[in-house]
N, C-alpha and C positions, 0 to 999 in steps of 0.2 A: 169254292167258297164254303166255309163251315156254317152250319146253322147256329143261331144264338144259343140254343139249348145245349148242343154238344160242345161248344167252345167253353162253357162254364162247368162242365161236368167234373173236371179234375181240380177246381179251385179250392174246394173244401175237403181235401183228402188228407190233410196234415193231422198230427196227433191232437186229440181233443184235450182241452184243459178242463179238468173236473175238480170240483171242490171235494176234498175227502170227507166222507161222512163217518163220524165216529158213533158207535153204538152207545145208547144211553147207559147201558150197564157198565160200560168201560168208564164213562165219565163219573158215574156214581161211585164205582169202585176206587177210582183215583181220588175222588173227594174224601171218601171215608179213610183211605190210607193216609192222606194228607193230615186229616184231623188226628188220627192215631199217632202219626209222626210228630205233630206239634205237641201233643200231650206227653209223649215219650221224651221229647226234647226238654220240656219243662221239668219232668221227673229227674232226668239225668243232671240237669243244672242244679236242682235242689239237693241231689245226692252229693255232688261235688262241693256245694256251698255249705253243707251241714257241718263239716269238720275243717273248714279252711280258716286260715288266720289272716289272709290278705286277698286282694283281688286277683293277683297273679296265681295264687294257689287254686283259684276257682276257674278262671277264664282259660288259662293255657291247657289244662287237661280236658276241659269241656270242648274246646275247639278241636283238639287233637282227636277226641272221641267222636264228636258229632259231624265234623266236616266230611269224612268218608261216607257216613250214613246218608247225609243229605245229597252228596254227589251221586251215590248209587240210586237213590230215590228219584232224583231229577232225571238221570239217564234212563231209568226204567219207564218213567212217565212219558218221556219223549218218544221212546220206542213204541209204547202203546198208542200214543196219540198220532204217531206218524202213519200207522196203518199199513196196509199191503200196497206197495207201489211196484207192481209188476210191469 
């Protein structure tokens, strides 16, 4: 017959679930990059809107230009926030 102590020795040997900790510097950097990206987005919109004659002259080139920029920025932020999952 096993003692109670030894029978529970292997119950908690599974992988631990931990909450990933992100460095404050990373969060501050992502926040600053987001602010710069927002400011740049507004400047790009104003540049397209400056010489346009209709909404389609502004919106279509703006979306074609900024959609890939935002996609890369979101992907980069996800990679940085994901952390090291070894």
